[in-house]
C-alpha positions, 0 to 999 in steps of 0.5 A: 539548413537541414542540419538545423532542422535535424537538431530541432528534431533531436531536441524535441525527441530528447524533450519527449524522452525526458518527459517520459522519464519524468512520468516513469519516475513519478509512477515509481515513486507513487507505487513505492509509497503504496507498497510502503503503506501496505507493508506497514499495514501488514506489520500492524495487522500481524502484530494485532493477530499475535496480540489476539492469540495471547488473549483468553477466549473470554477476553473483551475485544473492542474495535474502533469505529470512528470515535467509538469503541464497539465490543466485538466477538473474539472469533469475529475479530480474529477472522477480520484480522486474518482476512485483512492480512490475506488482502494486504498480502495479495496486494503486495504480490501485485 
């Protein structure tokens, strides 16, 4: 009888460890998706910064806010993109 109780205890322990492993796999998958999203956003923002650098200082720059394009100052656009790149880079380091 003691052997049967020991087997049940081992089975419960194994089930608990399997559940813990499943939770860890879900966390890893979630973190991977978040990192992937930030990496894509970083690439997009770096591309925008390169495009802004190609423009003349007097060029018109527009920012999409909802369904509307709003004219934006070139310096402000550059600053916003650089700030976004800093933020995303910091998030990727975590």
